[in-house]
N, C-alpha and C positions, 0 to 999 in steps of 0.2 A: 505493501499499499505508498510506504513511503518513500517509495525507489521510484514513485510515478516522476518523467522527468519533463517537468516545466519550464525548465532554467533553457535547457538549450531550444525549444520555443521559441521562448524569449529572446534569445538574441539570434535566431533565425528570420524570425518572423515580425517580431515585435509584438506590442501590446493588439492583439486584431479580436473582432468579436467573436472569433472560431475559438482565442486560447483562455477570451474572457468566459465563455460558455462551458468548456471543460473544468475549469479552473470551481468555477460553480457548483456545477455538477459534480465535481468530488470532494467538495465543502461539505456540500447539502445531504447527499450519499454516507459520509462518513457520519454527520449528528444525527441523519434520520436511523442509524444501525446502531451507533456507537454512541451519542450525545448522551446528557446527563439529564435528565428528563425530568428528574424530582427531587428537582433545587425549587425550596419553596417559594423561594423570591421569582422563579420564572412561572411564576403560577396568577400572575398579578402586574397591573398596570399603575396602580396606587403610588403617585412618584415617591413619597415620603418612606413607602417600606421598602420602595427602589434605593431610595438615600439610604439611608439606613446599611442595607448589603453590602451596597456599593464600597461606603466606608468602612465596610467593616474587613471587604476583599482586598483593601487596597495591600497590608501590609502581614494578611493573615491567611492560611490556607482552607480550602474552602471545607474539608470536614470540620474543624474548631468552626468554621462560622454556623455550619448546619447544625451544628448541634448547642451554640448559644442563641443562635437569631429567631427561632419560636419564643423561647422563653422571654429572650428582649423585646419582644411585641409583644408579648402578651402581658407583660407588665408594662410597654411604655405602647399599646395601641393606634397611639395618633401624635402628632407633632407637639399638637396643645397641650399630651399628658407627657410627653417629655420636656418642654421647654419649660413644666412648671414642677417636674421633680429636682429635689436636693441635687447638691453634687455628688453626694456620698453614696445617697441611693443611686442615680446613674453611674457611678464610679465599680462600686458591689453589684450590679447586674452584665457589666462590660470585663469581668474578671474572667481571665481565662483568652482572651483574645491580643494584649499588650499592647504597647503602642496606646498607654491609655487617656493619652490628650484627645485623640481624639476623638473618646467618648464625651469630652468637655466641648471639644470642636463643635460635635453634631447636637447636644445640648442649646450651645450657644446659633447655630444655624437655625435652631426648631423654633427660639427666639424670634429670629428675624424674621420667620417665614409666618408665623403668626403674626408678630406685633406692626409689622413695616408691612406686609404682602398681602396681607387679609386671608393668612392662612390657606395661600396658592402657590407651589411651585413654581421655579419658572421653566421654562421648556428649554430654552439655548445656553447651549454649551455659555457664552459671554457673561447671561443674565446668572448659569447658574455657578462660577465661578466669582463673581463678587460675594457668595456665599463663605463663610468658616471655614477652610480645612479641604476645601473643593479646587481641587487642579482640573488639570487641561485632560485627561485620560479620564478623570472618576466626571467632569462635568462631561465628556459627551458619553459616556458608559450613560447614564442617567436619562441624557435626551433619546440615544436611542432604543432603552429598553423602557422606560416609561410613556415615551410619546412616537415612538417607530420614526425617530429621526433621520435624514440622510448625513448625518454628522461622519465626516472622517478622522480617526486616530489612531494615534498606534498605541500598547501595553505591551506586557511581555511576552502573553502567549502570539499576540498580534505576528508581532516582532519573530516570534520563532517561527512560525510558518510560513512565512513569507522570505526569511531568509533560507529555510531548509530549500524549497523547493523553487526559488526562483534564483539562486546567489552562490550555487555549486561552481564548487572550487576557488571561491574566494574565502579569502583572508582576514578582511576587513570592510564591511559593511557599514556605513550611516544611513540613519534615518531620512534620511532628506532622499535619498536614492528608494527607499521600502515607500515612503510616503504616497508619488504618483502611482503606483501599482495596487495600494489600497483602495485608492480612490477611484482606478480605473476595475476593479473587480467588484464593488460595490455594487448590488442588485438594484435596483428602483424596486420601495415599496416594501420591501424586505431585512430594514435593517437591523432589528428583532434579531429574528433569528439568524441572523448572518453570524453577528457578533458571538450570540451564543456558540454556534459552528465553529467559527476560529478560535475562540477561547478554549472547545474543548478538545479540538484536535490539537491546540499548541501543548496542550495540558498533556493528551497521550504522550505526545512525541518526543515529549522530556522522558518521559517511562521508557520508549522506544529505541529513540537515536541517541539519547545524551542530550544536551543543548546546545543548540547552536547560535542562541544567544553571545556567547563567548565568542562570536565573532564581531560584536556590533561594537562602532564607535562609544554607545551608550552604557556599553556594559559595565556594574559592578557590582564586586562580588559582597556578597552579605559578611561581615563579619559575624566570628561565633559568636554562639547565645553563653555558654560558659562561663563564666569569671567576666563578662563585660559587665560593660556600666549598663547597660539595660537589663540587665539578671537583677540586681543591685535595685536599681528603679523600683522592677514588679517586686520585689519582694520587700519595700518599705510600703510601699503603696496600699501591697495585701496585708499587712501586718499595721497598717496605722486604720484601716479600714476598718478592724476589727475593734480598736484599743479606743480608737475617737480623739485620743489624744496622748500623746507621747513626751518624752524626753529623748535626745540623741543616744543617749545611755543606753537605754530600757531599751528601743529599738534597734540599735545594733546587737545588745546582747540576746535578742529575739530569734532575729536572722541570721544570726551567727556572721555577718563581715563588719570589718573596722569598722571603730568608731568617724574616722577621718570619711570614710566613703558614704557613710550613712549620714554625716553631718553636712554635704556637699551636695548630696540627694535632694534632703529633705531641702536645705535653701535653694535647690534651684526649682523642684516644684512648689515651692512659696511661691519665688517670683513666678511660675507659672498657672498660676490658682488653682493648682491642687486642695495649699496648707495654709493657715494663718499662723504669725510664731506672738509667742506674748510671754515674755520675760522666760524665755529660754525650753517653754513649752510649744509644742507643736501642734497643732484642731486642724482636724479634715474642716475644709469647707461645707458649709451647708447649703 
């Protein structure tokens, strides 16, 4: 399946209607037989639910999101309910996802939609990008999945597919070369299914053929989690959510990381709005 040679055809023919049709058929055939059709957020066009899922999926694997998303939505079924929730409540519901500042961005985003936009989520990437925590790829994903908009964008799985099938033999590929192909291959009126299909194909390819994204100029290898600053942040937040308030020394003893590292994280997260500090005691914002 993954040895289909669209690359040589591109070099010989260019971007022809025949190449476009064959590639679209290939991708949709894969999706029909092997796509991840059971993911809960693919059974709705509610922009709030899709926004929650896309922000969760920014830096978290699908199986973990599939586990936490239903519980999170049950607790916060609407943008207004999330906007009105206490920070500690939102962060507790987010536990297990990592990159916890996304939860605060999501709450702030919902407050903006509720207070400033009359509860209506924007439909275009340009307007969506004005909301906290939403960048180019996420804004386009929301626009495609909620509104079936004909947006053109690149994210990690899409990049993987196009590098593998259209840039065989290349050692380095830039997104500027990939983007026109993504635009040319987009089928009219089927953005939602098309991007689902590309993302599922890219995920399967990573398991089957390795990671073609290593050829990308935009490729950045994620640092190890064990012993990292991210690990300390996650442990400190989890402990603080259980305690409500605590000192550096108490948290350090509980999580098993040096007081210096814990102090740095607590101060850092205080500036980010997770905690407040009074007389050396940190407290979770409410």
